[in-house]
N, C-alpha and C positions, 0 to 999 in steps of 0.2 A: 550338510546343508548345501544345496546347489547354488553356485555363484550366479549372480545376474549376468546377462549376456550382452556383449557388443556384437552386432552383425554388420559386417562390411561387405558392400556389394559393388563389383566392378567387372567389366569385360576385359579390362587391361590387366593381364596377369602380373607383370612386374610391379605395377602401381599397387595392386591389391596386396601382393606379398610384402612390399615395403611398408605399407600402412599397417598391416597386421604385425609385422616385426616391431615397428616403432611403438605401437600401442601396447603390445605384449610386454615389452621391457618395463613399462611403467605400471601397468594395471593388471597383469596376469594373476597376481596374488589374490585379488579380490573379485575379478570378473573373468568370464570366459570370452575370449576374443575369437569369434568365428567368422568364416567368409563364405560368400556365394559368388559364382561367376556370371550370374544372370539374374534378372528380376524374377523370372519364373521360378528359378531354383530357390531364390530367397523367400518368395511367398509360400512355397511348399514348406520350407524350414520353419517359417513363422507360424504356419498353421499347426505344425507338429508341436512347437513350443506352447502355443495357446492351448492345445488339447492336454498337454502334460502339466499345465500350470506353471511353467517356467517363466521367470521374469526377464523381460528384454528391456535393458536400460537405454541403449543407443542403437539407432539404425543409421549408418552412414552410407549414402549411395552416390556413386560417381555420376556426374551430369551426362556422361556419354554412353549410358546404357543403350543397348541396341534393340532389345525386344520390347521395350516400352519406355516412355519418357520417365526420367527419374522422379519428377514431381508427381506423376500419376502413380508410380510404384509406391512412393512414400505415403500418398493419400490412402492407397489400398492397405498398406502395412498398418496404418493407424487404426483401421477397422479391426484388425486382429490383435493389436497391442496398443490400446489407446494411451497408456501411460508412457510408452517409449518416446524418447526425444528423437526427432527426425532431422538429420543433417544432410545437406547437399554439398558434395565435394566439387568445387568449381576451380577452373583455371584462372590464374592471375592475368592482369593486363586487359580486362574487358570493360574498362571504365567508360569508354566513349559511347557504346551502344547499349540500349536497354537489354537487360539480361533476364532470362526466365526466372532466376531466383527472386527477382523483385515481385513479379506477379504471384509466384508460388507462395512467398511469405505473406503477401497481402491477403490472399484468400485462405490462408491457414493450412496449405498442403505441406509446408515444412515449418520447422521451428527455428533452425539456425543454418549457417553455412560454414564451411572450412575451405581455406585456400590451398591450391596446389601450385608450386611446391610448398610444403609445410615446415620448411627449415628456416631458422634454427628451431629445433624441437622445443626448447625451453621457453621460447617466445610465441611460436606460431602453432604449436600443436597441443602441448600439455596444458597450458593455461586455459584455452577455450574448452577443451574436452572436460577439464575439471569443473568449469562453469556449467557445462551441460549436465554433468552428473549431479552437481549441487541442485540444479533446478529439478532434475528427475527425482532426487531423493526427497525434495519437499512435498512431492505428491504421494509419498508412501507413509504408512504408519511408522513413526520413528521407532527404531530398535531400542534406543536408550532414551529415557525421558528424565527431565529434572523434576517434574511434578505429575501427580495423578489427581484428577478431580473426580470426586464421587458425589453424585447428586441426581435429582430428577431429570428426565430427558428434556422436559420443557420447563426451564427455570430461568427467569430473567437474571438472577444472581449468578447462576452458572454461566450464562451467556457472557456476562460482563467479565468473568474470570477468563473464559476462553479467548475473548477479544483482547484482553490485556496481554495475555501470554503470547498470542499470535503476533500482535503488534510489536512486542518486545523481542520476538525471534527466539523464544524459549521453548524447547520441545516439551510437549506434555501429552497426556492421554486422558480422554474423558471416559468414565465408566458409569453406566447407569446404576443407581442404587438398588434397582429391582433385579439386576442380573446376578447370577451366581457369583461372579467375580466381585461385583460391588458389595454384596452381602458379606463375602468372605473378608474383604479388606476392612469393612466396618467392624467385623468381629475381632480381627487380628489387632486392630488398633483401639479396641474397647470404645467404639464410637456409636454403638447401638443406642438409639434414642436421642442422639445429639442433633442440633439443628444442621440442616444441609443447605448448600453443599459443603464438603470438606476438601481441603487440599493437603495431600500427602507429599512431602518433599523427600528428596533422595537422602538427606541427612537425618531422616526418621522424625523430623519435626512435623507437627500437624497444625493446620490453621482451620478452625471451626467457623463455618459461615463467615469467611473473612470479608472485610470491606476492601474497596479498591486501594485505600491507603495501607491496609495491612499487607496486601500482596506486593505493593510497590516497595514497602519497607523490606520485605523478604527478598526482593530482587536486588536490594542494595541501594535503593534511591533514598537520599536523605530528605527529611521533612523540614529541616531547618538549615539555612545557609551558614557557612563558616564565617562569611564576611557580613558585617552590618554597615560598612562604609566602603564604597567602591567607585571606580571610574564610570562604569556603565552597568545598568541593570537591563536585562533583556527579558521581556515578558512574552513567553511563548517559545516552544521548541519544535516548530515545524521547519521546513526548508529555509525560510527567511531567518528565523530565530537562530537556528543552528549555524547558518552561514555567518551571521553577525557574531555569534560566539567564537567561531574559529578565527575570524579576522581580528576581532577585538583582543582575544587572549594572546594570539600569536604576535600581535604588535605591542604587547606589553601593558595593555590596559587591564586593571583588576576587574573581573567580569563575574556577574551573578546572573544565572538564568532561572526563572521561575516557570515551572510547567507542571500543573497538577495532574495532567493526563499522561499517558505513555507518549514519549517524544515521537515526533514524526508528522504530526498534523494529519490532514486528509491524505497527503501524499504517502504517508506511512501505511495507509490501508490499501494502497493500489497493488494489485497482484503483479503487474508488469508495466513499467513506464518505458515505452518504446521510443519516444521522441526526445529523450534527454541526451544532450550533446556528449559525444564521446563513448556512448554505450550502444553500438549498432545491434547487439543482440538483446537489448532491453535490460532493464534493471528493476528488480522487485522493490517496492516502496520500503519494506522493512529493512532490506539490505542497505539501501541508500541511507536510511535513518541510522542504522547501526554503525556504518562507516563514519558518518558525520559526528555522531555522538562520541565515538572513540577519539576522533580527531580533536574535538573541542576539549574533551577531558585531558588528553595528552598535552595540550597547550596550557592547562591550568584553570579551565572554566569551573566555576562553582555551580553545580546543577542541583536544584532542590525541587521537591514536589509541592512546596507551599504555594497556594494560589494567591495571586495578586487581588487585593480587595479594594484598593483605592490609590489615588495619586494626588499629592498636594505639593505646593511649592512654598518653601519657607526660607527667608533670608538668602535667596538665590540658590538654594539647594532643592533638589527634587527628592521627595520622600515617597517611596513605594511602600504602601501598607500591605503586609503579608501576615500569614499566620505566625504568631509568636513575636511580632513586633514590626518595626520599621526598618527599611534599608535606605540609608542616606547615600544618594547616588548623584554624581556630578552630571550624568546624562542618562537618558532612558530610551530604549528602542522598544516600541510596541509591535509585537509580531504574533498576536494572539489568534490570527486566522479567523476561520468561520466555522459555524456548526451547520449540520444539515437542517434545512427548514422542515418543520414538523408538518405532518399531514393531519388535517382536522377532520376526523371521521369518528362517529360514535362507536365506542367499544374498542378503538384501536390501541389506546394507551395501555390497556390491561394485557395486550398481547405482545407488547414490545419485549423482545428477548425470548418469546415463545412462538416463533414463526414470523414475527414482524421485526425488521431490523433497519436501522438507519446506518447506511454503509455496511461495514462488517462482512462483506462477501468473502474475504479471505478466511476469516475465523469460522464461518458457518458452512462453507462450500461442501466440505466432506460430509457434513450431517445431512445434506440435501441429496445424497446419492439415490438415484432412481426415482426422485420426486418431481412434481410439477411446481416450478417456482416462477415468480413474477418480479420484474424490476421496473420501478417507476422512475423515469428520468430520460433526458435526451442529451446529456453532456458526456464528456469523455469518461468521467468516473462511472457513469451508468453503463457505458459501452464496455469498459474494461471489466466491470463486475459481471456483466452478462456472459462475456467470453470465458471468464474464469469459472463461473457457475456451470457453464455448458459442459465442462470436462467431467462433471459429477452427476448433475441432475438429468432426469429423463428429458424434460423440456424446459426451456427458458423463454418466457414471453416478456418483451419490452413494451411497456405501456407508455405511449407518448401522446400528450395533449395536442400537439401541433401536427401540421400536414406532412413533415418529413424530418429526417435526422441531419441532413447535410448542413443546415444553417448553424447547428450547435455542437456537432461532433466532428472530430478529425476524420478526414476521408479514409485513412488507413483502417480505422475502426469500423466505419460504415461498410467498407468492402469486406472486411473479415466477418462481420456479423452476417452480411448477405450470403456468405459462402459456408456458414456453419449450419449444418443440417438441422440441429435440434433447437435453434433460436428462431423465434417468430417475433416480428415487430407489428404491433397493433397501433396504427396511427389514428389521430383524431379520436382518442379513447381516454377515458378517465376511470379511476377506481372510485366508486361511490359508496361501497359498503364492505365490511369485513365481518366474519362470523367465526366463532370457535369457543369451546369451553376452556379446556386447559391449554390449548394451543390453536394456532390458525387452522381453519378447516376450509373455508370458502371465501371467495371474493365476488363482489358484484361489479361488473364492468358496464359502462354506459358509452354508447356511440354518440359523440358530440354533434354529429351531423343530423342523424335521424332521431336520436333520443332513445333508441332501443336499448334494453338492458338484458344482461344474461348473467347467471351465477355459475361460477366455475370452481372446481376443487383446486386448492392451493396449499402446499406445505410450507412455502416460504414467500414472503413479500419483502423486497429490499428497496427502501425508499431513498431516492437521490434526486430531489426536486429543487435543487438550488440551495443557496447558502445565506446565513444570517451572520453578520460580524459579531465577534465576541468583544463588545465594547461597553457592556452594561456596567462594568466596574469603574469606568472612567468618570472624571468630573465633567460638569457641563462646560467648563472652560476649554475642553478639547473639542474643536469644531468638527462637526460631522454632517454628512449629507442626509437627505430625507430617509434613507434606508439604514443609517447608522454607521456607514463606512467613514473612516477618518479622512478629513481634508488635510492636504499637505501642500507645501510650496506654492506654486502659482494658483492652485485651486482655492487657496485662502484669499486670493486677491481678485475676487469676482468683478470688481469695478475697475481693476487696473491699479488700485491703490492698496497700501498695507491695511490689514484689518484694524478696525477702530481701537481695539484693546491690545494691539501689538506693542510691546514696551520698548523695542529697539529701533535705532535709526535705520539699520539695514533691513531688507525684506527677508521673509522666511527662506531658509535654504530648501533645496529640492525636495527632500523627504521630511522636512521639519513640520511639526504640527503647530497649532496656535499657541503652544507654550514653548518658548525658546529652550533648546537643549533636549527636547522630547521629540523623537522621530518615530515614524511608522513605516513598516516594510511588509510586503507580501499581501496576501488576500484581504487583510483587514483594511487596506488603504483604498480610498476612493480612486476609481479608474485604474486599478491594478490589472495586470494582464491575465491573472489566474492560471499561470503555468508554473511548473516547478522551477524551470530554468530562470524565469524572470523573478521569482521569489528569492532564489539564491542570489541573483544579481542585486536585488534591492537590499538584501541583508548585508552584502559586502559593501554596497554604496553607502548604506546608513553609517557604517563604521568610519568610512572616509569623511563623512560629514560630521561625525562625532569629533574626529581629530580637528577638523576645521573650526568647529564650535569651541573646543577647548583652547585652541590657539588664540582665538579672538577674545575669549574670556580672560586670558592671562595678560593680554595687551593693555 
């Protein structure tokens, strides 16, 4: 089997040879490390590789190419090998002036950059190249999978399984039950006539039409906490909840986390978070989640998939009601985040998971290959989803009710969208109808200015139209704003005085809710910033306030 290819391109012979030698020492066993002395020669090689079906993993181009700009070369290379990661090799020491790499990355001509010199190799060459390869590998069909899902092509149950495994970072393959491979798998496992979908695990176990809870249990998540009495219970395992768990457990607090969904929150569904501090090449949401989850676990956090169903205060203790019983907790951090706001259209609900998706672009992008898809929304999540879908879909159309994107979407995303050839933005437009039998077939679009409507074919509709806080499980004694977001700290003192039912002499702490010892962090909180970094910061801050509360409780 032919090894995937690294193509290195530079006019500088010694530099090209040195880079080839350094990469070959580490990667030659699994990859072909090839070189070209000009952009023209490299494009010829890439065309030959495309014709032969060879896989190109990385294209590394020197910024000083003479026959064309390196950014333009990499953009043309993308047309021949869309899956290859494009890296610009640039000289250090150019911080003061704007560099072409900034514009090239903003408009999607390159994916990453590498510094020259790249020494020491173990810090400045091999780690980033391994990151590039990991990102490239995620775009391929996995060679080895932990699970195979067999079921109908358009099944909301199968969609949920795919989404769960994608968010958990578990490699899987989806096989249609009508395909020859699907029929053979069902026969081999004596599953003919059984309810679909089915999940076949590498250990030869089989889950027949499993629920979300069944799959989570198979992945090793406990449905019942080991602790029934603890220092802090954290409800929710998005960035805020996971940060709170890491700091709480690492500082010696007995910690329980309740999260009925796959950990990660909305951030965990993001294909690439580019503006998170310390990750200049970006960080996939599922990778951030996996790292944080490992970190929390290593510090001794008790993570369970039991959902929180209520919260009461009894004799100065906070009781979190969960499946299987109560958790007696000295303090609570609410970090339940938000859910995608639902789109109210006749017939839409029956197509959810069968062409209509709330979020889920990472899980379903590959299934949209060669199709026309639509994204509704004007925030960063919608922009990231559109860019990710554009790598697979024939066309991606972003439907926006407002007059522009700049007021609600980060400028780097707006720029990249504008330069991505198969993404179209329809402003002042709304979706007013959906149609489809077994799966989505068409959408009706309405121009909000003139009122004209048109019906368009669509294989996928990804809805990202804002968020609703997950606070329905909370008692009325937790103060909330008109939209249901939790009031904390100064926002509880609208008249400049403590709330009328506040039982303590001191005012509420910064992130403290209307119940002393109960804190809120992240997107669920009124006036939160709705960014991953701020959610992480609030989760860490909440634990500092937990310590402060516990100290005053002991005095």
